[in-house]
N, C-alpha and C positions, 0 to 999 in steps of 0.2 A: 172386421176386415179393414186393412190399411187402404188409405186413398191411393188410387192408381194401381190397384191389385185385383187379380182374379184368382180365387182360391176355391177349388173344388176337389173333394176327396172321395175316392171309392165309388164313383157313380158311372153309369153307362151314359156317355155324353150324347145328347140329341143333336140332330142337324142344326136346330136353332141355336143351341149353345155353342157349337163349333163356329157358326157364322158370327155370333157375338164376339167370340174370342178373336177370330181373324179380323173382324172389323176394328176392334179395339187396338190390335197390334198395328194395323195399317194406319190408324189415326195417331199412332205414337202416344197413346194415353195410358199404357200399361208399363209399370216398372217391375211388378212382381206377377209372374204367371206360375201357378201351381195346380197341376192336374194329377197329383200323386194317387196311384192306385186306380185311376179311371180306365174305363174300357172305351176304346174308340177304334173305328175301322182303319185299315191301312191308308185308305184314301184321305180320311179326315186327319190322320197323323201327318200325312204329307202336306195338307193345307195349313195345319198349325206350324209346321216347320218352315213353310214358305213365309208365313207371317212373321215368325221369329227372325228370319233372314232379313226382312225388310224393315223391321222395327228398330228405331234409333234410340228408344227410351228404355228398353227392357234391361233391367239390371240383374234380376234373379229369375232363374228358370228351374222349376222343380218337376222332374219326371220320375220321382221315386216309385218304387214298388211295381216294377214290371211294365211300365208304360212303353219303354224301349225294349220290345219283346222279341225282335227277330233281326236278322242281318239287314233286311231292307230298311228297317227303321233306323238302324245304326248309320247306314249310309246317308239317309235323308237328313238325320241330325247333323252329321259331319258336314254335309253341303250347306246347311243353314248356318252353322258356326263359322264356316269359311267366309261367308258374306257378312254376318253380323259383327258389329264392332263394339257393342255396348254391354254385353252380358258380363257381370262381375262374378256371379256365383252360379254354379251348376250342380244340381243334385241328381244323381243317378243311382242312389242307394237301392239295392234290391233288384237291380237289372241284370239279366243273365248275359252279360257282355262277353265273358271269357277273355283270354289274351288276344284272340283273333279280332274280337269286336273293338277292344281298346286300340289295337294296331290300326284299325280303320279310322277311329276317331282321333288318334294321336296327332296327325299333321294339323288338324284344325285346332285342337286343344293347345298344342305346344307353340303355335304361332299366333294365337288369339291375343290382341293387344290389351284387352281389359280384364281377362279372367284372372282372379286372385284366389278364389275359393272353389274347391272341387271335392265332391263327395262320391267316392267309388266304393263305399262299404257294401259288403255282401254282393259283389259283382262277379264272383267265381274267377278271380284273378289268380295267376301263378307267377313264377319267377320272370317270365318274359314280360308280363304286364308290369311288374315292379321295375324292370329295367327301363321301360318306356316312361314310367312316372318319374324316374330319376332325372330324365331329361327336362322335366318341368321344374326342376329345382336348381337353376343355374348358379354357379359360384361367382362371387365377386361382382355382382351387378352386371354381368356380361350382357344379359337381356332380361326382360321382364319374366317373372316367375310366380309361383303360387305362394300365398301367405298363409292359407289354411288348407290342410289336406286330411281327408278322412278315408281310412282304409280298413275300417272295422270289419270283422267277420269274413276274412278271406283266408280260410284255413289251409288251402293247398300251397300257399307260399312256403318255401323251404328256408332253411338258415342262409343259404346262398342269396336268395332274394332279399331277405331282411338285412344281410350284411351290406349289400349294394345300397339299400336305402339308407342305412346308418351312415355310410360314407357321404352320400349326397346331402343328408341332413347336416352333417358336420360342416360342410362347405357351402351350404345354401346361404345366399346373401339376403333372403327375404322371408323364409318360412317362419311363422310365429306360432302356429297351432298345428299339432299332429295328433290325430286320433287313431290309435291302433287297438282299441278295445275289442275284446272277444276274439282275439287270434291266439292260437296255442304257442306263444313265444317261449316261455320258460326262462330260467335264470341265465342261461348262456347268451341268448339273444338280448335279454335285458341288459346284460353287461356291455354288449356292443353299443346299445342305445345310450347307456350312461356316458360312454366315451364320446359319442356324437353330441350329446347335450352339453358336455363340458367344453367341447370345441366350438359349438355354435355361438355365433354373435347375435342371433335374433330369436331363437326358439323360447317362447314364453309359457306355452301350455303343452303338456304331454299326457295323453290319456292312455293308461295301461290297465284299465279295469278288466277283470276277468281274463287275464292272459297267462295264468298258470305260474305266477311268481311266488317266491317264498321269502323268508327273512333274509336269505342270502342276497337277493337282489336289492331288497330294501336297505340293507347295510351299505351296499355299494353306493346307492343314491344318497344315503345319509352322509357318508364320507365325502362325497362330491360336493354337496351343498354346504357342508360344514367347513371344508378346507380350500375350496376353489371358487373363484368368481364365476358367476353364471347369470344368464339372462332369464333363467327359468323362474316363473312366478307361481305355477300350479302344476302339481304332479298328482294324477289320480290313480290310486292303487286299490280301490275298493274291489270286493269279490275275488281277492287273492288270499293265499295262505300266509298272510303277513300280520304280525301282531299290531294291535291298536296303538301300543306305545310307540313303536317304530314309525308308524304312519303319522302320529301326532308330532313326533320330534321333527320329521321332515317338513311337515306343514308349518310348524312354528318357525323353523329356520328360514323357509321361503318367505314367510310373512315379515320376519325381521328384516330381511334383505330388501323387500319392497318398501317398507317404512323408511329405511335409511336412505334409499334412493329418492323417495318423495321429498324427504327433508332436504337433501342436497339440491334437488330441483327448485324447491322453494327458496333456498338460500341464494342460488344463482339468479332466480327471478327478482328477488329483493335487491340484489346488487346491480340490477339493470341488464343481466344477461338474458338470453332467449331461452325459455323453457323448452324442453324437448317435446315434440308432438307425441301424443299418447292415443292409441287406438284400443278400445275395449273389445275383447273377444269373450263371449259368454260360452262356456263349455256346455255342450249338450248333455254331458253325463250327470250334471247336477240339476238338470231340469227335466220336466216331463215332456218338453218339446224342444225342438232345436231352434236356437236363436242365434243369428249371425249378424254382426254389425259390419257392414261393408262400407268403407270410406273410399270415395271416388278419387280423392286427391284434388278435387276442385272445390272443396269446402262443403259439399252436401253429403249426406249419408242416408242410408236406407236400412231400417231395422225390420226384419221380416221374421215371422214366427211360423214354423212349419213342422208339424209332427212327422216323425220318421215313418 
């Protein structure tokens, strides 16, 4: 367990454990709080939310796997995030939010001054939810926005919702990582996403694992990385009907582009220029657990490991 962290998985939390969590939050000694898949009463959830609201040190909050299980809890979490100013990363994977729940959370999420990473995978979202999320991807640095977004396994989103997201991604001034794995996208939506990636000035990682793609999509992505400049560094296409050869060609081209950019950066550094800042994002699809590196902008960082 990391220093300054509380990580409990799949347990029925006792009154003593809830008290310890709340006391630690009150003392500002917790940077990572993870209670994924835990069972706690509505009253205890409210106590934890109150602690989150008051804590100035909390950077990562993991409520994955059904902890936010009803409308009352969604409202309590929204109230906590309205007050909290420190959370960088919020995991709600596997929460039955629906579009209505996200609409309740949206004012707190979209105006939060520190939030840069959001996991809404398997949250039963539809097109209305996607439209709200697009508002968290502002163009041209107009306001702060997300750097990492996970929307895995939200199968009721239609092509209209994904088209809106593709437009927002194309114009987002900050998004670096987009995880869309295990959504039934198909080749048509993948084509729209390829255009968004080609237009984006920031997107470095795109996860399309298990999204119903074929060689047709892979060929479009290959043409893109081969013929056009892109910020993309990693494209995950596993568990699709795509040939190994095409996947390898894309991977090799992306690797070549990264090596060339690194060499250019070193040359600028040797010439006395300032090297560009680089933030490492570790894709969850290549690991058995989810690892996110969140950089605060103040020189410190927090690496947290949390299983889905």
